[in-house]
C-alpha positions as CSV (number, residue, x, y, z in Angstrom):
1,M,99.3,60.5,77.3
2,T,99.4,63.1,74.7
3,P,102.1,61.9,72.0
4,L,105.7,63.5,71.9
5,S,104.9,64.5,68.1
6,D,101.9,66.6,68.7
7,I,103.9,68.4,71.6
8,F,106.8,69.1,69.3
9,R,104.3,70.3,66.3
10,V,102.2,72.3,68.3
11,S,105.5,74.0,70.4
12,L,106.9,74.6,66.9
13,R,104.0,76.5,65.8
14,I,103.8,78.4,69.0
15,G,107.5,79.1,68.6
16,L,107.3,80.7,65.3
17,L,104.5,82.8,66.0
18,S,105.4,84.0,69.5
19,F,105.8,87.8,68.2
20,G,104.6,90.3,70.7
21,G,105.8,90.1,73.7
22,P,104.6,87.9,76.7
23,A,100.6,89.1,76.5
24,A,100.3,88.2,72.9
25,Q,102.5,85.0,73.8
26,I,100.3,84.1,76.6
27,A,97.3,84.3,75.0
28,L,98.4,82.0,72.1
29,M,99.0,79.5,74.9
30,H,95.7,79.7,76.4
31,E,94.1,79.4,72.7
32,E,96.1,76.1,71.9
33,Y,96.8,74.7,75.6
34,V,93.1,75.2,76.6
35,E,90.6,76.2,74.3
36,R,92.1,73.9,71.4
37,R,93.4,70.7,73.5
38,Q,92.6,70.7,76.5
39,W,96.0,70.0,77.9
40,L,95.5,72.2,80.7
41,G,92.1,73.4,82.7
42,E,91.6,76.8,82.7
43,D,92.2,77.1,86.7
44,E,95.3,75.2,86.0
45,F,96.4,77.4,83.0
46,L,95.8,80.7,85.5
47,R,97.9,78.8,88.8
48,A,100.7,77.6,86.4
49,L,100.9,81.5,85.2
50,S,100.8,82.7,88.6
51,L,103.6,80.3,89.2
52,T,106.3,81.4,86.0
53,M,105.4,84.7,87.4
54,L,106.8,83.9,90.7
55,L,109.8,82.6,89.4
56,P,112.7,84.7,87.8
57,G,112.9,84.6,83.9
58,P,110.7,84.8,81.1
59,E,107.3,84.1,82.1
60,A,106.0,82.4,78.4
61,M,108.7,80.3,77.9
62,Q,108.5,78.7,81.6
63,L,104.4,78.5,80.7
64,A,105.3,76.6,77.7
65,T,107.9,74.2,79.4
66,Y,105.1,73.7,82.3
67,A,102.7,72.6,79.7
68,G,104.8,70.0,78.2
69,W,106.2,68.4,81.5
70,R,102.3,68.2,82.2
71,Q,101.9,66.3,79.3
72,R,105.2,64.0,79.0
73,G,107.3,64.8,81.9
74,I,110.5,66.3,82.1
75,L,110.9,65.3,77.9
76,G,107.9,67.4,77.2
77,G,109.3,69.9,79.2
78,L,112.7,70.2,77.5
79,V,110.6,70.2,73.9
80,S,107.8,72.8,74.5
81,G,110.5,74.9,76.4
82,G,113.0,74.9,73.4
83,L,111.1,74.9,70.4
84,F,109.8,78.7,71.8
85,I,113.3,79.6,72.2
86,L,114.8,78.1,69.1
87,P,113.0,80.0,66.1
88,G,114.1,83.5,67.7
89,A,117.5,82.1,68.9
90,L,118.3,81.3,65.0
91,V,117.0,84.9,64.4
92,I,118.7,86.9,67.0
93,F,122.2,85.0,65.8
94,L,121.2,86.3,61.7
95,L,120.7,89.6,62.9
96,A,123.7,89.9,65.1
97,W,125.7,89.0,61.9
98,A,124.2,91.3,60.0
99,Y,124.2,93.7,62.8
100,L,128.4,93.2,63.0
101,S,128.8,93.1,58.9
102,F,126.8,96.0,58.2
103,G,126.0,98.3,60.7
104,S,128.5,101.1,60.1
105,V,127.1,101.3,56.2
106,P,125.6,104.9,55.9
107,W,122.2,104.1,54.9
108,V,122.2,100.8,57.9
109,A,123.4,103.3,60.8
110,A,120.5,105.9,59.7
111,L,118.1,102.7,59.9
112,F,119.4,102.4,63.4
113,I,118.8,106.0,64.2
114,G,115.1,105.1,63.2
115,I,114.9,102.2,65.3
116,Q,116.6,103.7,68.3
117,A,114.0,106.3,68.6
118,C,111.1,103.9,68.2
119,V,112.5,102.0,71.2
120,V,112.7,104.7,73.6
121,I,108.9,104.9,72.9
122,I,108.5,101.1,73.1
123,V,109.8,101.1,76.5
124,I,107.3,104.2,77.6
125,S,104.5,102.1,76.6
126,A,105.6,99.3,78.7
127,L,106.0,101.2,81.6
128,L,102.2,103.0,80.9
129,K,100.7,99.7,80.6
130,L,102.5,98.0,83.9
131,S,101.7,101.4,85.5
132,K,98.0,100.8,85.3
133,K,98.1,97.5,86.8
134,A,101.0,97.8,89.2
135,L,100.3,101.2,90.9
136,A,96.8,100.5,92.7
137,S,97.9,101.4,95.9
138,P,100.2,104.0,98.2
139,L,102.3,101.5,99.0
140,S,102.8,100.3,95.3
141,R,103.4,103.9,94.0
142,L,106.3,104.5,97.0
143,L,107.9,101.4,96.0
144,A,107.7,102.9,92.6
145,A,109.4,105.8,93.6
146,G,112.0,104.4,95.7
147,S,113.0,101.9,93.0
148,F,113.3,105.1,90.3
149,A,115.2,107.3,92.7
150,A,117.7,104.4,93.9
151,L,118.9,103.2,90.8
152,F,119.0,106.8,88.8
153,L,120.1,108.9,91.8
154,F,122.1,106.2,93.8
155,N,123.4,103.7,91.2
156,L,122.3,101.0,93.8
157,P,122.5,97.5,92.6
158,F,119.4,96.1,90.8
159,P,118.9,93.0,93.0
160,L,119.2,95.1,95.9
161,V,116.2,97.2,94.8
162,L,114.1,94.3,93.8
163,A,114.9,92.3,97.0
164,S,113.9,95.1,99.4
165,A,110.6,95.9,97.6
166,A,109.8,92.3,97.9
167,L,110.8,92.6,101.8
168,I,108.8,95.7,102.0
169,A,105.8,94.2,100.5
170,A,106.2,90.8,102.2
171,L,106.3,92.1,105.8
172,R,103.5,94.6,104.9
173,A,101.4,91.4,104.0
174,M,102.4,89.7,106.9
175,A,101.2,92.8,109.0
176,Q,98.0,92.9,107.7
177,T,96.6,89.6,107.0
178,P,97.4,86.2,108.9
179,E,99.0,83.2,106.4
180,T,96.5,80.4,105.5
181,P,97.2,77.5,103.5
182,P,95.9,77.4,99.7
183,P,93.1,75.2,99.4
184,A,94.4,71.4,98.5
185,T,93.5,70.5,94.7
186,G,95.3,67.2,94.3
187,Q,97.8,68.7,91.9
188,S,100.8,67.8,93.0
189,R,103.5,65.5,91.0
190,P,106.7,63.7,92.8
191,R,109.6,65.7,91.4
192,N,112.3,64.2,88.9
193,W,115.6,64.8,91.0
194,P,117.9,63.1,88.5
195,A,116.6,66.0,85.9
196,I,116.8,68.5,88.5
197,W,120.5,67.5,89.4
198,A,121.7,67.7,85.4
199,C,120.1,71.1,85.2
200,L,121.9,72.4,88.1
201,L,125.3,70.4,87.0
202,L,124.4,71.3,83.1
203,W,124.2,75.2,83.7
204,P,128.0,75.8,84.8
205,L,129.9,73.8,82.1
206,P,130.2,76.2,79.5
207,I,132.0,78.4,82.3
208,I,134.0,75.8,83.4
209,A,135.2,74.8,79.8
210,A,136.0,78.7,79.4
211,M,138.0,78.7,82.5
212,I,140.1,75.6,81.2
213,S,140.6,76.9,77.9
214,G,141.9,80.0,79.5
215,D,139.0,82.2,77.4
216,A,138.6,85.2,80.6
217,L,136.0,86.7,78.6
218,L,133.6,83.7,77.7
219,Q,134.1,82.7,81.9
220,D,132.8,86.5,82.6
221,L,130.2,86.4,80.4
222,G,129.1,82.9,81.4
223,I,129.3,84.1,85.3
224,F,127.0,87.7,84.8
225,F,124.3,86.3,82.8
226,S,124.2,83.5,85.3
227,K,123.8,85.8,87.5
228,L,121.3,87.9,85.5
229,A,119.3,84.8,85.3
230,V,118.5,84.5,89.1
231,V,117.4,88.0,89.1
232,T,115.3,88.1,85.9
233,F,112.1,89.5,87.8
234,G,109.9,91.8,86.1
235,G,110.6,90.7,82.2
236,A,113.1,92.0,80.2
237,Y,112.7,95.7,80.5
238,A,113.2,95.4,84.5
239,V,116.4,93.5,83.5
240,L,118.0,95.7,80.5
241,T,118.6,98.2,83.6
242,Y,120.9,96.0,85.3
243,M,122.2,94.8,81.7
244,T,122.7,98.3,80.9
245,Q,124.4,99.5,84.2
246,E,127.2,96.3,83.9
247,V,127.6,95.3,80.5
248,V,128.0,99.3,79.3
249,R,129.1,101.2,82.6
250,D,131.3,98.6,84.6
251,Y,132.5,95.8,82.0
252,G,132.2,98.1,78.9
253,W,131.5,95.0,76.9
254,I,129.2,97.4,74.7
255,T,128.0,100.7,74.3
256,T,124.5,102.0,75.6
257,T,123.6,102.7,71.9
258,Q,124.5,98.9,70.8
259,M,122.2,97.9,73.7
260,I,119.2,99.9,72.4
261,D,119.6,98.8,69.4
262,A,120.1,95.2,70.7
263,L,116.5,95.7,72.3
264,G,115.0,97.3,68.6
265,L,115.9,94.1,66.9
266,A,114.9,91.6,69.4
267,E,111.6,93.3,69.3
268,T,111.4,92.2,65.9
269,T,112.0,88.2,66.6
270,P,109.3,85.4,67.7
271,G,110.1,84.2,71.3
272,P,111.2,85.5,74.6
273,L,112.2,89.3,74.7
274,I,115.1,88.5,77.0
275,L,116.9,86.7,73.8
276,V,118.3,90.3,73.7
277,T,120.7,88.8,76.1
278,Q,122.0,86.4,73.6
279,F,122.4,89.3,71.1
280,V,124.8,91.1,73.5
281,G,126.7,88.0,74.2
282,T,127.1,87.5,70.3
283,L,128.1,91.1,69.9
284,T,130.5,90.9,73.0
285,A,132.2,87.8,71.7
286,G,130.9,86.3,68.4
287,L,129.0,83.0,67.9
288,S,130.6,81.3,71.1
289,G,129.8,84.4,73.3
290,G,126.0,84.1,72.3
291,L,125.8,80.4,73.0
292,M,127.3,80.9,76.2
293,V,124.7,83.5,77.0
294,L,122.2,81.7,75.5
295,W,122.7,78.2,77.6
296,V,123.1,79.9,81.1
297,T,120.0,82.2,80.3
298,F,117.9,79.5,79.6
299,I,119.2,75.8,81.5
300,P,118.1,77.9,84.5
301,C,114.5,78.4,83.5
302,F,114.0,74.6,82.8
303,L,115.4,74.1,86.3
304,W,113.0,76.6,88.0
305,I,110.3,74.7,86.2
306,F,111.1,70.9,86.8
307,L,112.2,72.1,90.3
308,F,108.7,74.0,91.5
309,A,105.9,72.6,89.1
310,P,105.5,70.0,91.2
311,S,104.3,72.4,94.2
312,L,102.0,74.1,91.8
313,D,99.2,74.8,94.2
314,T,101.2,75.7,97.3
315,L,103.6,78.6,96.0
316,A,101.2,79.6,93.5
317,G,98.6,80.1,96.3
318,N,100.9,81.7,99.3
319,P,99.8,85.0,100.1
320,R,103.3,86.2,101.2
321,L,104.8,85.2,97.7
322,Q,101.8,87.1,96.2
323,A,102.8,90.3,97.9
324,A,106.5,89.7,97.7
325,L,105.8,89.5,93.6
326,S,103.2,92.8,93.9
327,G,106.0,94.6,95.6
328,V,108.4,93.0,92.6
329,T,106.3,94.6,90.5
330,A,105.7,98.0,91.2
331,A,109.3,98.2,92.1
332,V,109.9,97.4,88.5
333,V,107.7,100.6,87.5
334,G,110.5,102.3,88.8
335,V,113.2,100.4,87.4
336,I,111.1,100.8,83.8
337,L,110.9,104.4,84.4
338,N,114.7,105.0,84.7
339,L,115.4,102.5,81.8
340,S,113.4,105.6,79.8
341,V,114.7,108.3,81.1
342,W,118.3,106.6,80.4
343,F,117.3,105.6,76.8
344,A,115.8,109.2,75.9
345,M,119.0,111.0,77.2
346,N,121.2,108.7,75.0
347,V,118.9,108.9,71.9
348,W,117.9,112.6,71.6
349,F,121.3,113.9,73.1
350,A,124.6,113.0,71.1
351,S,126.5,112.9,74.6
352,T,125.6,113.3,78.7
353,D,127.5,114.6,81.5
354,T,127.6,113.6,85.6
355,L,127.3,115.7,88.3
356,T,128.6,114.3,91.5
357,L,126.8,115.2,94.9
358,A,127.4,114.4,98.7
359,Y,125.8,111.1,98.0
360,T,125.1,110.9,94.2
361,T,126.1,111.0,90.6
362,L,123.7,112.2,88.7
363,T,123.7,111.8,85.1
364,Y,122.1,114.6,82.7
365,P,122.4,115.4,78.8
366,V,124.2,118.0,77.4
367,I,121.7,120.4,76.2
368,A,124.0,121.6,73.2
369,T,124.3,118.0,71.6
370,F,120.4,117.8,71.5
371,D,119.4,116.3,68.2
372,P,115.8,117.1,67.0
373,V,115.9,114.0,63.9
374,P,115.5,111.6,66.6
375,V,113.0,113.2,68.9
376,F,110.7,114.0,65.5
377,L,111.1,110.2,64.9
378,S,109.9,109.2,68.5
379,L,106.9,111.4,67.9
380,V,106.3,109.7,65.0
381,A,106.6,106.4,66.9
382,A,104.3,107.8,69.4
383,T,101.7,108.1,67.2
384,L,101.9,105.1,65.4
385,L,102.6,102.6,68.5
386,L,100.4,104.6,71.3
387,W,97.8,106.1,69.4
388,R,97.3,104.2,66.3
389,Q,98.4,101.2,68.1
390,L,100.1,99.6,64.8
391,P,101.8,96.4,64.9
392,L,105.2,96.8,66.9
393,P,107.4,95.4,63.6
394,L,105.8,97.9,61.3
395,C,105.9,100.8,63.6
396,L,110.0,99.8,63.6
397,T,109.9,99.8,59.9
398,I,108.3,103.0,59.5
399,C,110.5,104.7,61.8
400,G,113.6,103.2,60.3
401,A,112.4,104.2,56.7
402,L,111.9,107.7,57.8
403,A,115.5,108.1,59.2
404,I,116.7,106.9,56.2
405,L,115.1,109.6,54.1
406,L,116.1,112.2,56.9
407,I,119.7,111.4,57.6
408,R,121.8,111.7,54.4
C-alpha cells in the first residue's frame, strides 16, 4: 500500500506545477502515475481518463482524485484531488483581492485591456484545437452548428443544448450498432457508501447555512454554482458561456469585462481552469462568496469519482455513453464559437446592441465604437500564441505590457 505521505508529496508537486490546461496537466499525471511510480497501468490510466471525460467537472482534477483513491481509498482521493485544487485556489484569492483593490488604477486598467485582447485569442485557440478532434463526421459538424445557432440566435439554455446533442448522438449510435457489454477486466471495487452520503450531505451545507443566516446573495451563489457543477461537460470554456448568460445577463453579479478578466487571470494559475468560478464568486461576494463557490464546485467532483469509479470498466467501455460524450464534445465546439464571438464583440467594440426579430434576439457590435488598440493586441496575441506557440503566461505578460505602453 502506498504511504499517504507519498501521495501527499506527489499530489502537492502536481498541484504546484499544473499550469497549461488539461492537456499539460494530464501529461504531467501520466508521467507521475504511470511512468515514474506505476500507481496506474497504461490501460487503467486511459480508462480512468475516459471515465472522467464522461463525468461533469474538470477531468484533470477528477483523474488526480481517482489516482489517490486507487492507492488509499477515500482518504487518498481527498488528498490527491484536494492538493490539485489548493495551490490554484490560494492564488485566485490573491488575484481577486488585487483586482478589486487596484483594478481602477490607470496602468492596471490598461494592463487588463491587454489581457482581455489576449483572452479572445486564447478562446479561439481552444476552439481550433477542439475542432480538429471533434468535427470528424457530418453529424458532429451539424451538432456544432446547431449549438452555436441555439445559443447565439435563440439564447436557449446551455444545459438544454448539451442534453439535446448527447441524446441525438446516443440515438444515432443505438440505431447504427447494437450495444455490447464491455470486456470484463476484474477492475471492480465496492463503493464506500458512507463517504458518498457524506459528500451528498456536505454539498448543500453552506447553502443551508446561508439560508438560515438570511444571506440571499450567498444562497443564490451556492444554488447557481451547484447547478453549474452538474452540467460542466466540455470543459471550462464551454461552461463560461452558461456563466456569462446567467451571472452577467440574468443576475447582474459581474460585467462581461470582469468575466473576461477573470478568465485571463485564471489562465495564469495552476490547477483546473474551472477555478474561474471561484474568482467570479469572490468578485460577487468577497471571501465568503469565493469559499461558497469553491465548495459547491469541487465537492461534487469528489462525489462523482467515489460514486462511479468502482464501475470504471462498465462506464468507460459503454458505447452509448461514448457516443453521447462525442455529441456533447461536438456541441461544445459551437458553444466555444459563441463564446469567442461574444468576447470579441465586447473587447474590440465599446458597446453592443440588440435586434429583435420574430423568434430571435440578435446581439451585434456598434461599429462606431470600434477600438483598434485591443484588435492590434489580439493580433499580437495570435502571432505569439498560434504562430510562435509561446507559453500562455508569457503571451499574457507581453500583451499586458504593450497595452500599458499604448494606452496612456
